C-alpha positions in Angstrom: 6.6 -11.3 14.5 3.4 -9.9 13.0 0.9 -12.6 11.9 0.7 -11.3 8.3 4.5 -12.0 8.0 4.0 -15.5 9.4 1.4 -16.0 6.7 3.8 -14.8 4.0 6.4 -17.2 5.4 3.9 -20.1 5.4 2.8 -19.3 1.8 6.4 -19.2 0.6 7.2 -22.4 2.5 4.4 -24.2 0.8 5.4 -22.8 -2.6 8.9 -24.0 -2.1 8.0 -27.5 -0.8 5.6 -28.0 -3.8 8.4 -26.7 -6.1 10.9 -29.2 -4.6 8.7 -32.2 -5.3 7.8 -30.9 -8.7 11.5 -30.4 -9.7 12.1 -34.1 -9.2 8.9 -35.3 -10.9 9.3 -32.9 -13.8 13.0 -33.9 -14.4 12.1 -37.6 -14.3 9.2 -37.2 -16.8 11.4 -35.0 -19.1 14.0 -37.7 -19.2 11.6 -40.5 -19.8 10.2 -38.5 -22.7 13.6 -37.5 -24.1 12.9 -39.6 -27.3 10.0 -37.4 -28.3 10.2 -34.1 -30.3 11.2 -31.1 -28.2 7.8 -29.4 -28.3 6.0 -32.6 -27.2 8.6 -33.3 -24.4 8.2 -29.7 -23.2 4.4 -29.6 -23.4 3.9 -33.0 -21.6 6.4 -32.1 -19.0 4.7 -28.8 -18.4 1.2 -30.5 -18.0 2.7 -32.9 -15.4 4.5 -30.0 -13.7 1.2 -28.1 -13.4 -0.8 -31.0 -12.0 1.9 -32.0 -9.6 2.7 -28.5 -8.3 -0.8 -27.4 -7.7 -2.0 -30.6 -6.1 0.9 -30.5 -3.6 0.7 -26.8 -3.0 -3.1 -26.6 -2.5 -3.0 -29.5 0.0 -0.1 -27.9 1.9 -1.8 -24.5 1.8 -5.2 -25.6 3.1 -3.5 -27.9 5.7 -1.5 -25.0 7.0 -4.4 -22.6 6.9 -7.1 -24.0 9.2 -8.1 -20.5 10.0 -11.2 -21.1 8.0 -12.7 -23.2 10.7 -14.8 -21.4 13.3 -15.0 -22.3 17.0 -17.9 -24.6 16.3 -15.6 -26.5 13.8 -17.7 -25.4 10.8 -16.0 -23.9 7.7 -16.4 -20.2 7.2 -17.1 -20.3 3.5 -17.4 -16.6 3.0 -13.8 -16.0 4.3 -12.5 -19.1 2.5 -14.0 -18.0 -0.9 -12.6 -14.4 -0.5 -9.1 -15.7 0.4 -9.3 -18.3 -2.4 -10.1 -15.7 -5.1 -7.1 -13.6 -3.9 -4.8 -16.6 -3.7 -5.9 -17.8 -7.2 -5.4 -14.4 -8.7 -2.0 -14.0 -7.1 -0.7 -17.5 -8.0 -2.5 -17.4 -11.3 -0.7 -14.3 -12.5 2.6 -15.8 -11.4 1.7 -19.0 -13.0 1.2 -17.4 -16.4 4.7 -16.0 -16.2 6.0 -19.3 -15.0 4.3 -21.4 -17.7 5.3 -19.1 -20.5 8.9 -18.8 -19.5 9.3 -22.4 -18.5 7.9 -23.7 -21.9 10.1 -21.4 -24.0 13.2 -22.0 -21.9 12.9 -25.8 -21.8 12.1 -25.9 -25.6 15.2 -23.8 -26.3 17.5 -25.9 -24.1 16.3 -29.1 -25.7 16.8 -27.6 -29.1 20.4 -26.7 -28.3 21.2 -30.2 -27.2 21.0 -30.1 -23.4 19.9 -33.4 -21.8 16.2 -33.5 -21.1 16.4 -33.7 -17.3 18.9 -30.8 -17.3 16.8 -28.7 -19.6 13.8 -29.3 -17.4 15.7 -28.4 -14.1 17.4 -25.3 -15.5 14.1 -24.0 -17.2 12.1 -24.8 -14.1 14.6 -23.0 -11.7 14.7 -19.8 -13.8 10.9 -19.9 -14.3 10.3 -20.6 -10.6 12.3 -17.5 -9.5 10.3 -15.3 -11.8 7.1 -16.9 -10.5 8.1 -16.3 -6.8 8.9 -12.7 -7.5 5.6 -12.1 -9.4 3.5 -14.0 -6.9 4.8 -12.2 -3.9 4.2 -8.9 -5.5 0.7 -9.7 -6.5 0.0 -11.2 -3.0 1.0 -7.9 -1.4 -1.0 -6.0 -4.0 -4.2 -8.0 -3.5 -3.7 -7.7 0.3 -4.2 -11.4 0.8 -2.7 -11.0 4.3 -3.9 -7.7 5.8 
């Protein structure tokens, strides 16, 4: 298999693992905050979602991608910065789609009477599918993996 496809698989694996952990944390937080107004529940859950997701994803991504170390075991900062900019732009555009759709979906589901943890899970699932589509398109466009 070509190395660029292996890199895509590693990226998507890390995105999925981070999302799995985040699904559990976000659903628990949403349920704990179920007594709050819908807009507060949604906003706080989204902040926790963002912090959890990115801390797990970035840890996994940089653990899996040790290609930034040279033979002398020093970090190749130029290469790391270039890839980091491409990664942030790719994931960042996907994240805008994710955050926007997730907030409105969860808010809507809470307002129509769905349980807080269910609203969180459903909204997160739909938003994550959109995020994965957009992120993979932008990763291809930015040529993160040549």
